[in-house]
C-alpha positions as CSV (number, residue, x, y, z in Angstrom):
1,M,5.1,-4.6,-6.0
2,A,2.1,-3.8,-5.5
3,Q,0.3,-0.2,-6.1
4,L,-0.1,2.6,-3.1
5,I,-3.1,4.5,-4.2
6,K,-4.5,5.9,-1.8
7,L,-2.7,6.5,2.3
8,Y,-5.4,8.1,4.7
9,D,-6.9,10.9,3.5
10,Y,-3.4,11.9,1.7
11,I,-3.9,13.5,-2.2
12,S,-2.7,10.9,-4.4
13,R,-1.5,11.0,-7.7
14,Y,-3.6,7.9,-8.9
15,E,-6.9,10.5,-7.8
16,T,-6.3,12.4,-11.4
17,N,-6.0,9.6,-13.4
18,M,-5.7,6.3,-12.4
19,Y,-5.2,4.3,-15.7
20,Q,-2.3,6.6,-16.4
21,Y,-0.6,6.2,-13.4
22,S,-1.3,2.5,-12.7
23,S,0.6,1.2,-16.1
24,Q,3.3,4.2,-15.7
25,Y,4.0,3.1,-12.3
26,I,4.5,-0.7,-13.6
27,R,6.6,1.0,-16.8
28,L,8.4,2.7,-14.8
29,K,9.2,0.0,-12.3
30,L,10.3,-2.0,-15.0
31,E,12.7,0.1,-16.6
32,N,14.4,1.5,-13.6
33,W,15.0,-2.5,-12.2
34,K,16.7,-3.2,-15.7
35,K,18.9,-0.5,-15.0
36,I,19.8,-1.2,-11.7
37,K,20.7,-5.1,-11.7
38,H,23.1,-4.3,-14.9
39,R,24.6,-2.1,-13.0
40,W,24.9,-4.3,-10.1
41,E,26.1,-7.0,-12.7
42,Q,28.6,-5.1,-14.3
43,G,30.0,-3.7,-10.6
44,E,29.0,0.0,-11.0
45,L,26.3,-0.1,-8.3
46,H,27.7,2.1,-5.6
47,P,25.3,2.3,-2.7
48,N,25.7,4.9,0.0
49,E,27.8,6.8,-2.3
50,E,26.1,10.2,-1.9
51,E,24.8,10.5,1.3
52,G,21.1,11.7,2.1
53,E,20.1,10.9,-1.3
54,S,17.2,8.2,-2.5
55,L,17.8,5.3,-4.4
56,Y,16.3,6.7,-7.0
57,E,18.1,9.8,-7.4
58,R,21.4,7.8,-7.7
59,E,19.8,5.2,-10.0
60,A,16.8,6.5,-12.1
61,R,17.5,7.9,-15.3
62,D,14.5,8.3,-17.1
63,K,13.3,11.8,-17.6
64,M,10.0,12.2,-15.6
65,W,12.0,10.5,-12.1
66,L,14.5,12.3,-12.6
67,R,12.7,15.5,-12.8
68,F,10.6,14.4,-10.2
69,F,12.9,13.6,-7.4
70,R,15.5,16.6,-8.7
71,K,12.4,19.3,-7.8
72,E,11.3,17.3,-4.0
73,K,14.1,15.7,-1.9
74,V,11.8,12.5,-0.8
75,E,13.0,11.6,2.6
76,Y,14.7,7.8,2.7
77,D,14.8,7.1,6.3
78,V,13.6,3.2,5.7
79,G,16.1,0.4,6.0
80,T,19.2,2.8,5.1
81,P,22.3,1.5,6.3
82,E,24.7,3.3,8.1
83,E,27.9,2.2,6.4
84,P,28.0,1.7,3.2
85,W,26.7,-1.4,2.0
86,T,26.3,-3.3,-1.3
87,P,24.3,-5.9,-2.3
88,A,25.9,-9.3,-2.2
89,T,22.7,-12.0,-4.2
90,M,20.3,-11.0,-6.3
91,M,17.8,-11.3,-3.3
92,E,19.6,-8.8,-1.5
93,L,19.4,-6.5,-4.4
94,K,15.4,-7.0,-5.2
95,Q,15.5,-5.9,-1.5
96,Y,17.4,-3.1,-1.9
97,F,15.4,-2.6,-4.7
98,L,12.1,-2.4,-3.6
99,D,13.2,-0.3,-0.5
100,G,13.9,1.9,-2.7
101,I,10.8,2.5,-4.7
102,L,9.0,2.7,-0.8
103,P,9.5,6.6,-0.4
104,F,8.8,7.1,-4.4
105,Q,5.3,5.5,-3.6
106,V,4.4,7.4,-0.7
107,K,5.3,10.7,-2.6
108,W,3.1,9.1,-5.7
109,A,0.2,8.9,-2.8
110,S,0.5,12.1,-0.9
111,T,1.2,14.6,-3.8
112,T,0.2,15.7,-7.2
113,I,1.7,18.0,-9.6
114,Q,0.1,20.9,-8.2
115,K,-1.0,19.7,-3.9
116,K,0.5,17.9,-1.3
117,S,-0.4,16.6,2.1
118,F,1.7,16.5,5.0
119,I,3.0,13.2,6.0
120,E,3.8,11.5,9.2
121,K,7.2,10.1,9.5
122,T,5.4,6.9,11.1
123,I,4.3,5.4,7.8
124,Y,7.8,4.7,6.2
125,K,8.1,2.4,9.1
126,D,4.8,1.0,8.8
127,Q,5.5,-2.9,8.8
128,M,2.0,-4.2,7.5
129,L,2.2,-1.3,4.5
130,K,5.9,-2.8,3.6
131,I,4.8,-6.3,3.2
132,L,1.6,-5.6,1.8
133,L,3.3,-3.5,-1.3
134,Q,7.1,-5.4,-1.4
135,R,5.4,-8.5,-1.7
136,L,1.8,-8.0,-3.7
137,P,2.1,-8.4,-7.5
138,D,1.9,-5.0,-9.3
139,T,-1.7,-5.7,-10.1
140,F,-2.9,-5.3,-7.0
141,L,-3.8,-1.4,-6.0
142,V,-3.7,-0.8,-2.2
143,M,-6.1,2.2,-0.5
144,Y,-4.9,2.0,3.1
145,Y,-6.9,3.0,5.5
146,P,-8.9,5.6,3.4
147,V,-11.5,8.1,4.9
148,V,-14.1,7.4,2.7
149,E,-17.9,8.9,3.0
150,I,-20.5,6.4,4.1
151,K,-23.8,9.0,4.0
152,S,-21.7,11.8,3.4
153,V,-19.5,11.4,6.9
154,P,-16.4,10.9,6.9
155,V,-14.8,7.7,7.6
156,E,-11.8,5.8,8.5
157,A,-12.2,2.6,6.2
158,E,-10.1,-0.8,6.6
159,I,-7.0,-1.7,3.9
160,L,-8.4,-2.5,0.7
161,I,-6.8,-4.2,-1.6
162,I,-8.5,-4.2,-5.1
163,G,-7.3,-7.5,-7.2
164,P,-7.8,-8.5,-11.0
165,H,-10.9,-10.4,-9.8
166,E,-12.0,-8.8,-6.7
167,V,-11.8,-5.7,-3.7
168,E,-10.2,-7.4,-0.2
169,I,-11.4,-5.5,2.7
170,I,-8.5,-6.6,5.0
171,S,-8.7,-5.9,8.9
172,V,-5.2,-6.2,10.9
173,M,-5.3,-7.6,14.2
174,E,-2.1,-7.0,16.4
175,V,-2.5,-7.7,19.8
176,P,1.4,-7.9,21.9
177,D,1.8,-10.9,23.8
178,V,-1.3,-12.8,22.6
179,T,-0.9,-16.3,21.4
180,M,-4.6,-17.6,20.9
181,I,-7.5,-15.4,19.2
182,H,-10.9,-16.8,20.1
183,P,-13.6,-15.2,17.4
184,S,-17.1,-15.0,17.9
185,S,-20.4,-13.0,17.1
186,E,-19.8,-10.9,20.0
187,S,-19.3,-7.0,20.2
188,S,-15.4,-8.3,21.9
189,W,-13.4,-11.5,21.0
190,Q,-11.7,-13.4,23.4
191,V,-7.6,-13.6,23.0
192,E,-5.4,-15.5,25.3
193,K,-2.9,-13.1,26.8
194,M,0.3,-14.2,29.1
195,G,-1.9,-17.2,30.2
196,E,-5.0,-14.9,31.2
197,H,-8.4,-14.5,28.6
198,A,-9.0,-10.5,27.5
199,K,-11.2,-9.2,25.8
200,V,-10.7,-7.1,22.0
201,F,-12.8,-5.2,20.0
202,S,-14.1,-7.3,17.4
203,P,-12.5,-6.3,13.4
204,M,-15.8,-7.4,12.1
205,H,-17.2,-4.2,12.7
206,G,-14.6,-2.1,10.7
207,L,-14.9,-4.2,8.1
208,K,-18.8,-4.2,8.2
209,R,-18.6,-0.7,7.8
210,T,-15.7,-0.7,4.8
211,E,-18.0,-3.9,3.2
212,T,-21.0,-1.0,3.4
213,F,-19.1,1.6,1.5
214,V,-17.9,-0.9,-0.7
215,R,-20.9,-2.1,-1.5
216,S,-22.4,1.3,-1.8
217,V,-20.6,2.4,-4.7
218,L,-20.5,-0.5,-6.5
219,H,-24.5,-0.4,-6.5
220,T,-24.8,3.3,-7.4
221,Y,-22.4,2.8,-10.2
222,T,-24.3,-0.8,-11.3
223,L,-21.0,-2.6,-11.2
224,D,-20.2,-6.3,-10.6
225,F,-17.1,-6.8,-9.1
226,S,-16.7,-9.3,-6.4
227,F,-15.7,-8.9,-2.5
228,H,-14.3,-10.4,0.5
229,K,-13.4,-10.1,4.1
230,V,-10.5,-10.7,5.8
231,V,-9.5,-10.7,9.5
232,L,-5.4,-10.7,9.3
233,A,-3.7,-11.7,12.3
234,P,0.3,-13.0,10.7
235,S,1.3,-12.9,14.0
236,H,-1.2,-14.6,15.7
237,T,-3.5,-18.1,16.1
238,F,-7.2,-18.3,15.4
239,D,-8.9,-21.1,17.3
240,G,-10.5,-23.0,14.1
241,A,-13.4,-21.0,14.3
242,K,-15.2,-21.0,11.1
243,P,-16.0,-17.6,10.0
244,P,-18.6,-15.9,8.6
245,F,-20.0,-15.5,5.3
246,L,-17.9,-13.8,2.5
247,T,-15.0,-13.7,5.6
248,S,-11.5,-15.1,5.7
249,Y,-9.2,-15.8,9.2
250,I,-5.5,-15.2,7.9
251,D,-3.1,-15.9,10.7
252,S,0.6,-17.4,11.4
253,T,-0.2,-21.0,9.8
254,N,-2.0,-19.5,6.1
255,F,-0.3,-16.0,5.7
256,S,2.2,-17.0,3.2
257,E,-0.1,-19.4,1.5
258,W,-2.1,-16.1,1.3
259,L,0.1,-14.1,0.0
260,D,2.1,-16.6,-2.1
261,K,-1.7,-17.3,-4.0
262,K,-1.8,-13.3,-5.2
263,R,2.2,-13.6,-6.0
264,K,1.5,-16.1,-8.1
265,L,-1.6,-14.5,-10.2
266,N,-1.1,-14.3,-13.2
267,A,-3.1,-11.7,-14.4
268,P,-2.4,-8.0,-16.2
269,L,-4.4,-4.8,-14.2
270,K,-8.0,-5.2,-16.1
271,H,-10.2,-2.1,-17.1
272,K,-13.0,-3.5,-14.8
273,Q,-10.2,-3.3,-11.8
274,L,-9.4,0.0,-12.6
275,K,-12.9,1.2,-13.0
276,V,-13.6,0.0,-9.6
277,A,-10.3,1.5,-8.0
278,N,-11.0,5.0,-9.6
279,L,-15.0,5.0,-8.6
280,L,-13.7,4.0,-5.0
281,M,-11.5,6.5,-4.4
282,R,-14.0,9.3,-6.3
283,H,-15.7,8.2,-3.2
284,T,-12.8,9.4,-0.8
285,K,-12.2,12.1,1.2
286,T,-8.4,14.6,0.6
287,I,-7.2,17.0,3.2
288,A,-4.3,18.9,0.3
289,F,-2.5,22.4,0.5
290,K,-1.1,24.0,-2.8
291,R,2.8,22.9,-3.0
292,P,4.8,26.2,-2.7
293,E,7.2,24.5,-5.4
294,W,4.0,24.5,-7.8
295,E,3.7,28.3,-6.9
296,T,8.0,28.8,-8.4
297,D,7.8,26.7,-10.8
298,E,4.6,28.7,-12.3
299,T,6.6,32.1,-11.7
300,S,10.1,31.0,-13.2
301,E,8.3,29.3,-16.4
302,K,6.9,33.0,-16.9
């Protein structure tokens, strides 16, 4: 499961220490997967036995995670069954496990020990976010529509996926009732919608704007790291037009292949990858507030 290191203009644990949290996440995930898998194999897994608790309030045994979830109740409204339900197969168990991690990741991408950002409830139901996080490996770092600084001006960037070898700049196209997309070099593209042609704003504008940001950061710190632009339209089909330089069109015909290629990449987190992610994060905008829980903790420890 990919790591969500930045979400909009929310504060993130990864901002405080990219190297610590990226490795800690992988360790915690692996440890808790082994524990929940063992409980399931022993017939001791009883989901929904305690209403309103998140998966890891019941399943985690790591001291840090238990302390984390006891202090701040994690809202868990993604795919929670109305009736008690226990995974019947290994595939169901894996999905159950991944669904349980999602609120934990959102929490890490919206809080630090001392500060928090206010979360939009729709995030938990964002299907594209869920797909990218759940179907990409741990070694991919996701910045989901971060607010970045371009010439000191805050701008919402496209999705950034920082892999072991390159940064992918992703523009997602989701147009209801569209069957075919006709890319062009113009400021607008043509789409076939309900048997008729219509115009939509070209995703290349957002991609180029975000590319400017990525180029600027890499150039400022004299970093040599590849990047690639992607127009992602998993529910549509492109007309076969050739994409521009350093750009790919991913649609319903090759979306699964695009994901599988990343899943099969047998590469650990790279130091240079983490350095690039850390520097990109350094030039994002954050809005956060001091946590009342922290103030209470400070008082109780005195």
